[in-house]
The first five atom37 places (N, CA, C, CB, O) and aatype in JSON, in Angstrom:
{
  "aatype": [12, 10, 10, 6, 16, 9, 16, 15, 2, 3, 19, 5, 9, 7, 10, 8, 0, 11, 3, 17, 6, 3, 0, 9, 1, 5, 0, 0, 0, 14, 10, 10, 0, 15, 7, 0, 9, 1, 5, 15, 18, 9, 6, 7, 12, 9, 16, 15, 19, 8, 3, 2, 7, 14, 18, 13, 19, 10, 10, 11, 7, 10, 0, 10, 0, 8, 0, 1, 14, 6, 4, 7, 0, 19, 1, 10, 15, 10, 2, 13, 15, 16, 13, 3, 14, 14, 19, 15, 13, 7, 0, 7, 6, 2, 3, 14, 19, 1, 10, 9, 9, 16, 10, 0, 0, 16, 3, 14, 3, 15, 8, 10, 3, 10, 10, 7, 6, 10, 0, 6, 19, 10, 12, 3, 3, 15, 1, 12, 5, 5, 10, 13, 15, 0, 0, 15, 15, 6, 0, 13, 4, 0, 10, 10, 11],
  "atom_mask": [
    [1, 1, 1, 1, 1],
    [1, 1, 1, 1, 1],
    [1, 1, 1, 1, 1],
    [1, 1, 1, 1, 1],
    [1, 1, 1, 1, 1],
    [1, 1, 1, 1, 1],
    [1, 1, 1, 1, 1],
    [1, 1, 1, 1, 1],
    [1, 1, 1, 1, 1],
    [1, 1, 1, 1, 1],
    [1, 1, 1, 1, 1],
    [1, 1, 1, 1, 1],
    [1, 1, 1, 1, 1],
    [1, 1, 1, 0, 1],
    [1, 1, 1, 1, 1],
    [1, 1, 1, 1, 1],
    [1, 1, 1, 1, 1],
    [1, 1, 1, 1, 1],
    [1, 1, 1, 1, 1],
    [1, 1, 1, 1, 1],
    [1, 1, 1, 1, 1],
    [1, 1, 1, 1, 1],
    [1, 1, 1, 1, 1],
    [1, 1, 1, 1, 1],
    [1, 1, 1, 1, 1],
    [1, 1, 1, 1, 1],
    [1, 1, 1, 1, 1],
    [1, 1, 1, 1, 1],
    [1, 1, 1, 1, 1],
    [1, 1, 1, 1, 1],
    [1, 1, 1, 1, 1],
    [1, 1, 1, 1, 1],
    [1, 1, 1, 1, 1],
    [1, 1, 1, 1, 1],
    [1, 1, 1, 0, 1],
    [1, 1, 1, 1, 1],
    [1, 1, 1, 1, 1],
    [1, 1, 1, 1, 1],
    [1, 1, 1, 1, 1],
    [1, 1, 1, 1, 1],
    [1, 1, 1, 1, 1],
    [1, 1, 1, 1, 1],
    [1, 1, 1, 1, 1],
    [1, 1, 1, 0, 1],
    [1, 1, 1, 1, 1],
    [1, 1, 1, 1, 1],
    [1, 1, 1, 1, 1],
    [1, 1, 1, 1, 1],
    [1, 1, 1, 1, 1],
    [1, 1, 1, 1, 1],
    [1, 1, 1, 1, 1],
    [1, 1, 1, 1, 1],
    [1, 1, 1, 0, 1],
    [1, 1, 1, 1, 1],
    [1, 1, 1, 1, 1],
    [1, 1, 1, 1, 1],
    [1, 1, 1, 1, 1],
    [1, 1, 1, 1, 1],
    [1, 1, 1, 1, 1],
    [1, 1, 1, 1, 1],
    [1, 1, 1, 0, 1],
    [1, 1, 1, 1, 1],
    [1, 1, 1, 1, 1],
    [1, 1, 1, 1, 1],
    [1, 1, 1, 1, 1],
    [1, 1, 1, 1, 1],
    [1, 1, 1, 1, 1],
    [1, 1, 1, 1, 1],
    [1, 1, 1, 1, 1],
    [1, 1, 1, 1, 1],
    [1, 1, 1, 1, 1],
    [1, 1, 1, 0, 1],
    [1, 1, 1, 1, 1],
    [1, 1, 1, 1, 1],
    [1, 1, 1, 1, 1],
    [1, 1, 1, 1, 1],
    [1, 1, 1, 1, 1],
    [1, 1, 1, 1, 1],
    [1, 1, 1, 1, 1],
    [1, 1, 1, 1, 1],
    [1, 1, 1, 1, 1],
    [1, 1, 1, 1, 1],
    [1, 1, 1, 1, 1],
    [1, 1, 1, 1, 1],
    [1, 1, 1, 1, 1],
    [1, 1, 1, 1, 1],
    [1, 1, 1, 1, 1],
    [1, 1, 1, 1, 1],
    [1, 1, 1, 1, 1],
    [1, 1, 1, 0, 1],
    [1, 1, 1, 1, 1],
    [1, 1, 1, 0, 1],
    [1, 1, 1, 1, 1],
    [1, 1, 1, 1, 1],
    [1, 1, 1, 1, 1],
    [1, 1, 1, 1, 1],
    [1, 1, 1, 1, 1],
    [1, 1, 1, 1, 1],
    [1, 1, 1, 1, 1],
    [1, 1, 1, 1, 1],
    [1, 1, 1, 1, 1],
    [1, 1, 1, 1, 1],
    [1, 1, 1, 1, 1],
    [1, 1, 1, 1, 1],
    [1, 1, 1, 1, 1],
    [1, 1, 1, 1, 1],
    [1, 1, 1, 1, 1],
    [1, 1, 1, 1, 1],
    [1, 1, 1, 1, 1],
    [1, 1, 1, 1, 1],
    [1, 1, 1, 1, 1],
    [1, 1, 1, 1, 1],
    [1, 1, 1, 1, 1],
    [1, 1, 1, 1, 1],
    [1, 1, 1, 1, 1],
    [1, 1, 1, 0, 1],
    [1, 1, 1, 1, 1],
    [1, 1, 1, 1, 1],
    [1, 1, 1, 1, 1],
    [1, 1, 1, 1, 1],
    [1, 1, 1, 1, 1],
    [1, 1, 1, 1, 1],
    [1, 1, 1, 1, 1],
    [1, 1, 1, 1, 1],
    [1, 1, 1, 1, 1],
    [1, 1, 1, 1, 1],
    [1, 1, 1, 1, 1],
    [1, 1, 1, 1, 1],
    [1, 1, 1, 1, 1],
    [1, 1, 1, 1, 1],
    [1, 1, 1, 1, 1],
    [1, 1, 1, 1, 1],
    [1, 1, 1, 1, 1],
    [1, 1, 1, 1, 1],
    [1, 1, 1, 1, 1],
    [1, 1, 1, 1, 1],
    [1, 1, 1, 1, 1],
    [1, 1, 1, 1, 1],
    [1, 1, 1, 1, 1],
    [1, 1, 1, 1, 1],
    [1, 1, 1, 1, 1],
    [1, 1, 1, 1, 1],
    [1, 1, 1, 1, 1],
    [1, 1, 1, 1, 1],
    [1, 1, 1, 1, 1]
  ],
  "atom_positions": [
    [[92.18, 112.56, 92.08], [93.32, 111.94, 92.76], [93.01, 110.45, 92.99], [93.62, 112.66, 94.12], [92.1, 110.09, 93.73]],
    [[93.78, 109.6, 92.33], [93.58, 108.16, 92.45], [93.93, 107.65, 93.85], [94.4, 107.42, 91.4], [93.31, 106.71, 94.35]],
    [[94.93, 108.26, 94.49], [95.31, 107.79, 95.83], [94.15, 107.92, 96.81], [96.51, 108.58, 96.36], [94.05, 107.15, 97.77]],
    [[93.25, 108.89, 96.58], [92.11, 109.06, 97.48], [91.11, 107.92, 97.37], [91.42, 110.38, 97.18], [90.26, 107.75, 98.24]],
    [[91.21, 107.12, 96.3], [90.3, 105.99, 96.13], [90.82, 104.73, 96.82], [90.07, 105.72, 94.64], [90.11, 103.72, 96.88]],
    [[92.04, 104.78, 97.34], [92.63, 103.62, 98.02], [91.9, 103.39, 99.34], [94.17, 103.84, 98.27], [91.7, 104.32, 100.13]],
    [[91.49, 102.15, 99.57], [90.83, 101.8, 100.83], [91.66, 100.75, 101.57], [89.38, 101.28, 100.56], [92.67, 100.27, 101.06]],
    [[91.22, 100.41, 102.76], [91.94, 99.39, 103.54], [91.97, 98.05, 102.82], [91.3, 99.23, 104.93], [92.82, 97.21, 103.12]],
    [[91.04, 97.83, 101.88], [91.06, 96.59, 101.09], [92.25, 96.54, 100.14], [89.77, 96.45, 100.3], [92.6, 95.47, 99.64]],
    [[92.88, 97.68, 99.88], [94.02, 97.77, 98.97], [95.36, 97.73, 99.71], [93.93, 99.05, 98.15], [96.41, 97.99, 99.13]],
    [[95.31, 97.42, 101.01], [96.51, 97.46, 101.85], [96.62, 96.16, 102.64], [96.49, 98.69, 102.8], [95.65, 95.7, 103.23]],
    [[97.82, 95.58, 102.64], [98.12, 94.4, 103.45], [99.26, 94.79, 104.4], [98.51, 93.14, 102.55], [100.27, 95.35, 103.96]],
    [[99.12, 94.5, 105.66], [100.1, 94.92, 106.66], [100.8, 93.71, 107.27], [99.43, 95.74, 107.76], [100.16, 92.73, 107.63]],
    [[102.14, 93.79, 107.39], [102.92, 92.81, 108.14], [102.98, 91.43, 107.53], [0.0, 0.0, 0.0], [102.96, 90.43, 108.25]],
    [[103.06, 91.35, 106.2], [103.18, 90.04, 105.55], [104.55, 89.43, 105.81], [102.95, 90.17, 104.03], [105.52, 90.14, 106.07]],
    [[104.62, 88.12, 105.75], [105.88, 87.37, 105.91], [106.16, 86.65, 104.61], [105.81, 86.37, 107.13], [105.33, 85.87, 104.13]],
    [[107.33, 86.9, 104.03], [107.68, 86.25, 102.77], [108.98, 85.49, 102.93], [107.8, 87.29, 101.62], [109.89, 85.93, 103.64]],
    [[109.08, 84.32, 102.26], [110.32, 83.54, 102.37], [111.42, 84.1, 101.49], [110.05, 82.08, 102.0], [112.6, 83.89, 101.78]],
    [[111.05, 84.82, 100.41], [112.04, 85.45, 99.53], [111.32, 86.5, 98.68], [112.77, 84.38, 98.61], [110.11, 86.69, 98.83]],
    [[112.06, 87.18, 97.79], [111.46, 88.26, 97.02], [110.38, 87.77, 96.06], [112.53, 89.0, 96.24], [109.4, 88.48, 95.83]],
    [[110.53, 86.57, 95.51], [109.5, 86.05, 94.61], [108.19, 85.83, 95.37], [109.96, 84.73, 93.95], [107.11, 86.18, 94.88]],
    [[108.29, 85.26, 96.56], [107.12, 85.05, 97.4], [106.5, 86.4, 97.76], [107.5, 84.26, 98.68], [105.27, 86.53, 97.8]],
    [[107.33, 87.39, 98.03], [106.84, 88.73, 98.38], [106.04, 89.32, 97.22], [108.02, 89.67, 98.74], [104.97, 89.89, 97.44]],
    [[106.54, 89.19, 96.0], [105.8, 89.71, 94.84], [104.48, 88.97, 94.68], [106.65, 89.57, 93.55], [103.45, 89.59, 94.42]],
    [[104.5, 87.65, 94.84], [103.26, 86.88, 94.71], [102.22, 87.33, 95.76], [103.54, 85.37, 94.86], [101.05, 87.5, 95.44]],
    [[102.68, 87.51, 96.99], [101.75, 87.93, 98.05], [101.24, 89.35, 97.81], [102.44, 87.84, 99.43], [100.06, 89.63, 98.01]],
    [[102.15, 90.24, 97.38], [101.77, 91.63, 97.16], [100.77, 91.76, 96.01], [103.01, 92.48, 96.88], [99.9, 92.64, 96.03]],
    [[100.88, 90.89, 95.02], [100.0, 90.96, 93.85], [98.71, 90.17, 94.03], [100.73, 90.46, 92.64], [97.77, 90.33, 93.24]],
    [[98.64, 89.31, 95.04], [97.48, 88.43, 95.21], [96.14, 89.17, 95.25], [97.64, 87.63, 96.47], [95.19, 88.7, 94.63]],
    [[96.02, 90.3, 95.95], [94.73, 90.99, 95.95], [94.32, 91.51, 94.56], [94.77, 92.16, 96.93], [93.14, 91.51, 94.23]],
    [[95.29, 91.93, 93.76], [94.97, 92.4, 92.41], [94.49, 91.23, 91.55], [96.2, 93.08, 91.75], [93.58, 91.37, 90.74]],
    [[95.12, 90.07, 91.73], [94.7, 88.87, 91.02], [93.27, 88.48, 91.45], [95.69, 87.69, 91.29], [92.42, 88.18, 90.61]],
    [[93.03, 88.49, 92.76], [91.72, 88.1, 93.28], [90.61, 89.04, 92.81], [91.76, 88.07, 94.81], [89.47, 88.6, 92.62]],
    [[90.93, 90.31, 92.63], [89.91, 91.29, 92.21], [89.71, 91.32, 90.69], [90.29, 92.67, 92.7], [88.8, 91.99, 90.19]],
    [[90.57, 90.6, 89.97], [90.47, 90.59, 88.52], [91.21, 91.73, 87.83], [0.0, 0.0, 0.0], [91.07, 91.91, 86.62]],
    [[91.99, 92.5, 88.58], [92.74, 93.63, 88.0], [93.92, 93.16, 87.16], [93.23, 94.56, 89.1], [94.37, 93.86, 86.25]],
    [[94.43, 91.96, 87.48], [95.54, 91.37, 86.72], [95.26, 89.89, 86.52], [96.91, 91.58, 87.45], [94.42, 89.29, 87.19]],
    [[96.0, 89.31, 85.57], [95.97, 87.86, 85.37], [97.22, 87.27, 86.02], [95.88, 87.49, 83.84], [98.16, 87.99, 86.33]],
    [[97.23, 85.97, 86.21], [98.4, 85.28, 86.78], [99.66, 85.59, 85.96], [98.16, 83.74, 86.82], [100.75, 85.7, 86.52]],
    [[99.5, 85.74, 84.65], [100.65, 86.02, 83.79], [101.34, 87.34, 84.15], [100.21, 86.06, 82.33], [102.53, 87.5, 83.88]],
    [[100.6, 88.29, 84.75], [101.19, 89.57, 85.16], [102.18, 89.34, 86.31], [100.09, 90.57, 85.59], [103.26, 89.94, 86.34]],
    [[101.8, 88.48, 87.25], [102.7, 88.15, 88.37], [103.97, 87.49, 87.83], [101.99, 87.22, 89.4], [105.08, 87.85, 88.22]],
    [[103.79, 86.53, 86.93], [104.96, 85.86, 86.34], [105.82, 86.87, 85.58], [104.52, 84.71, 85.4], [107.05, 86.77, 85.59]],
    [[105.18, 87.83, 84.91], [105.91, 88.87, 84.19], [106.78, 89.72, 85.11], [0.0, 0.0, 0.0], [107.9, 90.07, 84.75]],
    [[106.26, 90.04, 86.3], [107.05, 90.83, 87.27], [108.28, 90.03, 87.71], [106.19, 91.22, 88.5], [109.39, 90.57, 87.78]],
    [[108.08, 88.77, 88.02], [109.17, 87.93, 88.5], [110.22, 87.71, 87.4], [108.63, 86.56, 89.0], [111.42, 87.83, 87.65]],
    [[109.77, 87.41, 86.21], [110.69, 87.22, 85.08], [111.5, 88.49, 84.83], [109.91, 86.82, 83.81], [112.69, 88.42, 84.54]],
    [[110.84, 89.63, 84.93], [111.5, 90.91, 84.69], [112.66, 91.13, 85.67], [110.5, 92.05, 84.79], [113.72, 91.63, 85.29]],
    [[112.46, 90.77, 86.93], [113.55, 90.91, 87.92], [114.68, 89.93, 87.6], [113.02, 90.67, 89.37], [115.85, 90.29, 87.7]],
    [[114.33, 88.71, 87.21], [115.36, 87.74, 86.82], [116.17, 88.26, 85.63], [114.73, 86.37, 86.48], [117.39, 88.1, 85.58]],
    [[115.48, 88.88, 84.66], [116.14, 89.34, 83.44], [116.89, 90.66, 83.61], [115.13, 89.48, 82.34], [117.95, 90.86, 83.01]],
    [[116.34, 91.57, 84.42], [116.85, 92.95, 84.48], [117.37, 93.38, 85.84], [115.79, 93.88, 84.06], [117.83, 94.51, 86.0]],
    [[117.3, 92.49, 86.83], [117.69, 92.88, 88.18], [116.53, 93.6, 88.88], [0.0, 0.0, 0.0], [115.48, 93.82, 88.28]],
    [[116.74, 93.97, 90.15], [115.66, 94.55, 90.96], [115.47, 96.05, 90.67], [115.95, 94.34, 92.45], [115.54, 96.88, 91.58]],
    [[115.24, 96.37, 89.39], [115.16, 97.77, 88.96], [113.99, 98.52, 89.59], [115.04, 97.84, 87.46], [114.01, 99.75, 89.66]],
    [[112.95, 97.79, 90.05], [111.82, 98.52, 90.62], [111.92, 98.73, 92.12], [110.55, 97.79, 90.31], [110.96, 99.18, 92.75]],
    [[113.09, 98.4, 92.72], [113.34, 98.81, 94.1], [113.89, 100.24, 93.99], [114.37, 97.82, 94.85], [115.08, 100.45, 93.75]],
    [[112.99, 101.21, 94.18], [113.28, 102.61, 93.83], [114.0, 103.38, 94.91], [112.02, 103.31, 93.5], [114.85, 104.22, 94.62]],
    [[113.66, 103.11, 96.15], [114.2, 103.84, 97.3], [114.51, 102.83, 98.39], [113.21, 104.93, 97.81], [114.1, 101.67, 98.31]],
    [[115.24, 103.27, 99.4], [115.53, 102.38, 100.52], [114.21, 101.88, 101.11], [116.39, 103.09, 101.6], [113.39, 102.67, 101.59]],
    [[114.02, 100.56, 101.05], [112.84, 99.96, 101.67], [111.59, 99.91, 100.8], [0.0, 0.0, 0.0], [110.56, 99.43, 101.26]],
    [[111.66, 100.41, 99.55], [110.45, 100.51, 98.73], [110.64, 99.91, 97.35], [110.02, 101.95, 98.61], [111.61, 100.2, 96.66]],
    [[109.68, 99.07, 96.95], [109.64, 98.54, 95.58], [108.31, 98.92, 94.95], [109.84, 96.99, 95.57], [107.26, 98.85, 95.59]],
    [[108.36, 99.32, 93.68], [107.17, 99.58, 92.89], [107.08, 98.46, 91.86], [107.2, 101.01, 92.2], [107.57, 98.6, 90.73]],
    [[106.46, 97.36, 92.25], [106.42, 96.16, 91.41], [105.41, 96.34, 90.28], [106.06, 94.91, 92.25], [104.28, 96.76, 90.51]],
    [[105.85, 96.02, 89.07], [104.98, 96.15, 87.91], [105.56, 95.32, 86.76], [104.83, 97.63, 87.49], [106.71, 94.89, 86.8]],
    [[104.74, 95.1, 85.76], [105.17, 94.43, 84.53], [104.6, 95.22, 83.37], [104.71, 92.91, 84.5], [103.87, 96.2, 83.56]],
    [[104.91, 94.79, 82.17], [104.38, 95.46, 80.99], [102.87, 95.2, 80.9], [105.11, 94.98, 79.69], [102.41, 94.11, 81.26]],
    [[102.11, 96.18, 80.42], [100.65, 96.01, 80.35], [100.22, 94.73, 79.65], [100.04, 97.19, 79.64], [99.27, 94.07, 80.08]],
    [[100.91, 94.36, 78.58], [100.51, 93.18, 77.82], [100.77, 91.87, 78.56], [101.25, 93.15, 76.5], [100.36, 90.81, 78.1]],
    [[101.43, 91.94, 79.71], [101.65, 90.74, 80.52], [100.38, 90.28, 81.24], [102.74, 91.0, 81.55], [100.33, 89.17, 81.77]],
    [[99.35, 91.12, 81.24], [98.11, 90.68, 81.87], [97.46, 91.7, 82.78], [0.0, 0.0, 0.0], [96.73, 91.33, 83.7]],
    [[97.72, 93.0, 82.55], [97.02, 94.04, 83.31], [95.63, 94.21, 82.72], [97.81, 95.39, 83.3], [95.48, 94.43, 81.51]],
    [[94.61, 94.11, 83.56], [93.22, 94.21, 83.11], [92.69, 95.63, 83.33], [92.34, 93.18, 83.84], [91.97, 96.16, 82.49]],
    [[93.04, 96.23, 84.48], [92.62, 97.61, 84.76], [93.65, 98.28, 85.67], [91.21, 97.64, 85.42], [94.39, 97.61, 86.39]],
    [[93.69, 99.6, 85.6], [94.62, 100.38, 86.42], [94.3, 100.12, 87.89], [94.52, 101.9, 86.08], [93.19, 100.39, 88.36]],
    [[95.29, 99.61, 88.62], [95.09, 99.25, 90.02], [96.38, 99.38, 90.8], [94.53, 97.82, 90.15], [97.48, 99.34, 90.24]],
    [[96.22, 99.54, 92.1], [97.34, 99.62, 93.03], [97.05, 98.76, 94.25], [97.62, 101.09, 93.45], [95.89, 98.61, 94.66]],
    [[98.09, 98.2, 94.81], [97.98, 97.52, 96.1], [99.24, 97.85, 96.89], [97.79, 95.97, 95.93], [100.33, 97.94, 96.32]],
    [[99.1, 98.01, 98.19], [100.22, 98.32, 99.07], [100.39, 97.18, 100.06], [100.0, 99.67, 99.82], [99.42, 96.76, 100.69]],
    [[101.62, 96.67, 100.2], [101.9, 95.56, 101.11], [103.15, 95.86, 101.92], [102.06, 94.24, 100.35], [104.21, 96.14, 101.35]],
    [[103.03, 95.82, 103.25], [104.22, 95.95, 104.09], [104.67, 94.56, 104.53], [103.95, 96.87, 105.33], [103.85, 93.65, 104.69]],
    [[105.97, 94.42, 104.72], [106.56, 93.13, 105.08], [107.35, 93.26, 106.37], [107.48, 92.62, 103.95], [108.13, 94.19, 106.57]],
    [[107.12, 92.28, 107.26], [107.82, 92.22, 108.53], [108.11, 90.74, 108.8], [106.99, 92.87, 109.7], [107.2, 89.99, 109.13]],
    [[109.36, 90.33, 108.66], [110.54, 91.16, 108.41], [110.62, 91.63, 106.94], [111.81, 90.4, 108.77], [109.99, 91.05, 106.06]],
    [[111.43, 92.69, 106.71], [111.64, 93.18, 105.35], [112.3, 92.1, 104.48], [112.51, 94.44, 105.37], [112.88, 91.14, 104.99]],
    [[112.19, 92.27, 103.15], [112.63, 91.26, 102.18], [113.79, 91.79, 101.35], [111.46, 90.85, 101.27], [113.75, 92.92, 100.86]],
    [[114.82, 90.97, 101.18], [115.96, 91.37, 100.34], [115.67, 91.05, 98.88], [117.24, 90.66, 100.8], [115.25, 89.94, 98.54]],
    [[115.91, 92.03, 98.02], [115.75, 91.86, 96.57], [117.11, 91.84, 95.87], [114.88, 92.98, 95.99], [117.16, 91.72, 94.64]],
    [[118.22, 91.94, 96.62], [119.52, 92.06, 95.98], [119.7, 93.45, 95.38], [0.0, 0.0, 0.0], [120.34, 93.61, 94.34]],
    [[119.13, 94.45, 96.05], [119.12, 95.82, 95.53], [120.11, 96.72, 96.26], [117.73, 96.41, 95.64], [119.92, 97.94, 96.32]],
    [[121.17, 96.13, 96.82], [122.22, 96.94, 97.46], [121.7, 97.8, 98.59], [0.0, 0.0, 0.0], [121.02, 97.31, 99.49]],
    [[122.04, 99.08, 98.54], [121.71, 99.98, 99.65], [120.2, 100.21, 99.8], [122.41, 101.31, 99.45], [119.76, 100.71, 100.83]],
    [[119.41, 99.87, 98.79], [117.95, 100.03, 98.9], [117.27, 98.85, 99.58], [117.36, 100.24, 97.54], [116.08, 98.91, 99.87]],
    [[118.01, 97.77, 99.83], [117.49, 96.62, 100.57], [117.58, 96.9, 102.06], [118.27, 95.33, 100.22], [118.35, 97.76, 102.48]],
    [[116.82, 96.2, 102.86], [115.71, 95.32, 102.48], [114.44, 96.12, 102.22], [115.45, 94.27, 103.58], [114.32, 97.27, 102.65]],
    [[113.49, 95.51, 101.51], [112.24, 96.16, 101.14], [111.2, 95.92, 102.22], [111.73, 95.64, 99.77], [110.93, 94.79, 102.62]],
    [[110.62, 97.03, 102.68], [109.56, 96.96, 103.7], [108.18, 97.19, 103.12], [109.83, 97.98, 104.8], [107.18, 96.77, 103.71]],
    [[108.12, 97.86, 101.95], [106.85, 98.17, 101.32], [106.93, 97.87, 99.83], [106.46, 99.65, 101.56], [107.82, 98.36, 99.13]],
    [[105.99, 97.05, 99.36], [105.85, 96.82, 97.91], [104.54, 97.45, 97.48], [105.89, 95.28, 97.56], [103.47, 97.12, 97.98]],
    [[104.65, 98.38, 96.53], [103.47, 98.93, 95.88], [103.35, 98.17, 94.57], [103.59, 100.51, 95.65], [104.24, 98.25, 93.72]],
    [[102.27, 97.44, 94.39], [102.06, 96.69, 93.16], [101.17, 97.53, 92.25], [101.41, 95.29, 93.44], [100.06, 97.92, 92.62]],
    [[101.68, 97.81, 91.06], [100.99, 98.65, 90.09], [100.62, 97.83, 88.87], [101.86, 99.86, 89.69], [101.46, 97.13, 88.3]],
    [[99.37, 97.92, 88.46], [98.92, 97.33, 87.2], [98.45, 98.49, 86.33], [97.78, 96.26, 87.41], [97.53, 99.21, 86.71]],
    [[99.08, 98.67, 85.18], [98.69, 99.71, 84.23], [98.38, 99.04, 82.9], [99.8, 100.8, 84.07], [99.11, 98.15, 82.46]],
    [[97.31, 99.48, 82.26], [96.85, 98.82, 81.03], [97.44, 99.42, 79.76], [95.36, 98.88, 80.96], [97.26, 98.88, 78.67]],
    [[98.14, 100.53, 79.9], [98.79, 101.15, 78.75], [99.98, 101.97, 79.26], [97.78, 102.06, 77.93], [100.15, 102.12, 80.47]],
    [[100.81, 102.5, 78.35], [102.03, 103.19, 78.81], [101.79, 104.52, 79.5], [102.94, 103.42, 77.64], [102.7, 105.04, 80.14]],
    [[100.59, 105.1, 79.41], [100.38, 106.46, 79.91], [99.4, 106.61, 81.07], [99.93, 107.3, 78.82], [99.5, 107.57, 81.83]],
    [[98.46, 105.68, 81.22], [97.36, 105.88, 82.17], [97.82, 106.03, 83.61], [96.4, 104.72, 82.08], [97.12, 106.63, 84.43]],
    [[98.98, 105.5, 83.93], [99.43, 105.52, 85.32], [100.32, 106.73, 85.65], [100.18, 104.25, 85.62], [100.76, 106.86, 86.79]],
    [[100.58, 107.6, 84.68], [101.53, 108.69, 84.92], [101.04, 109.67, 85.98], [101.8, 109.44, 83.63], [101.82, 110.12, 86.81]],
    [[99.75, 110.01, 85.95], [99.21, 110.91, 86.99], [99.34, 110.26, 88.36], [97.73, 111.26, 86.69], [99.7, 110.91, 89.34]],
    [[99.05, 108.97, 88.42], [99.15, 108.23, 89.67], [100.59, 108.26, 90.2], [98.69, 106.77, 89.47], [100.81, 108.47, 91.39]],
    [[101.56, 108.06, 89.31], [102.97, 108.1, 89.74], [103.33, 109.48, 90.26], [103.9, 107.71, 88.57], [104.12, 109.6, 91.2]],
    [[102.78, 110.52, 89.67], [103.01, 111.87, 90.18], [102.48, 112.03, 91.6], [0.0, 0.0, 0.0], [103.14, 112.61, 92.46]],
    [[101.27, 111.5, 91.84], [100.7, 111.54, 93.18], [101.57, 110.76, 94.16], [99.26, 110.98, 93.18], [101.86, 111.22, 95.27]],
    [[101.99, 109.56, 93.74], [102.83, 108.72, 94.6], [104.16, 109.39, 94.92], [103.08, 107.37, 93.94], [104.66, 109.27, 96.04]],
    [[104.73, 110.1, 93.95], [106.03, 110.74, 94.15], [105.98, 111.71, 95.32], [106.47, 111.48, 92.88], [106.94, 111.82, 96.08]],
    [[104.87, 112.43, 95.46], [104.75, 113.37, 96.58], [104.86, 112.64, 97.92], [103.41, 114.12, 96.51], [105.51, 113.13, 98.84]],
    [[104.23, 111.48, 98.01], [104.29, 110.69, 99.24], [105.7, 110.12, 99.44], [103.25, 109.55, 99.2], [106.26, 110.2, 100.54]],
    [[106.26, 109.56, 98.37], [107.54, 108.85, 98.48], [108.71, 109.78, 98.8], [107.82, 108.12, 97.2], [109.72, 109.34, 99.35]],
    [[108.59, 111.05, 98.46], [109.68, 111.98, 98.71], [109.69, 112.5, 100.15], [109.6, 113.16, 97.75], [110.63, 113.19, 100.55]],
    [[108.68, 112.17, 100.91], [108.56, 112.62, 102.31], [109.07, 111.49, 103.22], [107.07, 113.0, 102.66], [108.34, 110.55, 103.53]],
    [[110.34, 111.6, 103.64], [110.98, 110.53, 104.42], [110.2, 110.17, 105.68], [112.38, 110.94, 104.8], [110.04, 109.0, 106.0]],
    [[109.73, 111.18, 106.4], [109.06, 110.88, 107.66], [107.73, 110.17, 107.4], [108.83, 112.18, 108.46], [107.35, 109.26, 108.14]],
    [[107.04, 110.57, 106.36], [105.79, 109.89, 106.0], [106.07, 108.45, 105.58], [105.06, 110.64, 104.87], [105.32, 107.54, 105.93]],
    [[107.15, 108.24, 104.83], [107.5, 106.88, 104.41], [107.78, 106.0, 105.63], [108.73, 106.91, 103.47], [107.34, 104.85, 105.68]],
    [[108.51, 106.52, 106.61], [108.79, 105.74, 107.82], [107.49, 105.36, 108.52], [109.71, 106.53, 108.78], [107.37, 104.26, 109.05]],
    [[106.53, 106.29, 108.53], [105.23, 106.0, 109.16], [104.48, 104.93, 108.36], [104.38, 107.29, 109.25], [103.84, 104.06, 108.95]],
    [[104.55, 105.0, 107.03], [103.9, 103.98, 106.21], [104.53, 102.61, 106.46], [103.99, 104.35, 104.71], [103.82, 101.61, 106.59]],
    [[105.86, 102.58, 106.52], [106.57, 101.31, 106.74], [106.09, 100.64, 108.03], [108.09, 101.54, 106.81], [105.99, 99.41, 108.09]],
    [[105.81, 101.45, 109.05], [105.49, 100.88, 110.37], [104.02, 101.0, 110.74], [106.33, 101.56, 111.42], [103.66, 100.8, 111.9]],
    [[103.15, 101.32, 109.78], [101.71, 101.43, 110.07], [101.21, 100.11, 110.68], [100.9, 101.77, 108.77], [101.54, 99.03, 110.2]],
    [[100.42, 100.24, 111.74], [99.95, 99.05, 112.47], [98.7, 98.44, 111.86], [99.68, 99.4, 113.91], [98.37, 97.3, 112.15]],
    [[98.0, 99.19, 111.01], [96.77, 98.67, 110.4], [96.61, 99.25, 109.01], [95.53, 99.0, 111.28], [97.21, 100.27, 108.67]],
    [[95.79, 98.6, 108.21], [95.53, 99.1, 106.86], [94.8, 100.44, 106.92], [94.7, 98.08, 106.05], [94.99, 101.29, 106.05]],
    [[93.97, 100.65, 107.94], [93.26, 101.93, 108.08], [94.25, 103.05, 108.37], [92.2, 101.84, 109.21], [94.15, 104.13, 107.8]],
    [[95.22, 102.79, 109.26], [96.24, 103.79, 109.57], [97.08, 104.1, 108.33], [97.16, 103.3, 110.72], [97.42, 105.26, 108.09]],
    [[97.4, 103.08, 107.56], [98.17, 103.24, 106.34], [97.42, 104.17, 105.38], [98.44, 101.87, 105.67], [98.0, 105.12, 104.84]],
    [[96.14, 103.9, 105.17], [95.32, 104.72, 104.26], [95.26, 106.17, 104.72], [93.91, 104.16, 104.16], [95.34, 107.08, 103.9]],
    [[95.13, 106.38, 106.01], [95.08, 107.75, 106.53], [96.37, 108.5, 106.22], [94.82, 107.73, 108.05], [96.34, 109.69, 105.93]],
    [[97.5, 107.8, 106.28], [98.8, 108.43, 105.98], [98.94, 108.75, 104.5], [99.94, 107.53, 106.42], [99.62, 109.71, 104.13]],
    [[98.32, 107.96, 103.64], [98.41, 108.18, 102.19], [97.69, 109.44, 101.76], [97.85, 106.98, 101.44], [98.11, 110.11, 100.81]],
    [[96.62, 109.77, 102.44], [95.72, 110.85, 101.96], [96.09, 112.2, 102.5], [94.3, 110.55, 102.35], [95.43, 113.19, 102.19]]
  ]
}
């Protein structure tokens, strides 16, 4: 289970973003700093929203930010970032976004098991509300597992 490997270093709580582009940059910054992605991956995520709309805002309050592997994914990685106040992506009823999960996948298949694990968490409304309002990265991690 990849979610069990998530630590408080993979979680940012209560970030403030001026807009959705800033939110993506902040949410992806730890992956960039750890070498899991290149700067081009962040630009790929932003360009993708400009070209295709906010398709990765999957549920009310949640975005699964990602780009194509060839945009600069170095290794399979995840980062979780909560935003206070929430950020509008222009995603209609799914706005505003309170949690961005940034996913870097190096090929089309390696992340599928991870998405299955995430789906179990994301389908639990009460757990999602707790994740949205977690007061610390440690509390967030405890809710994930």
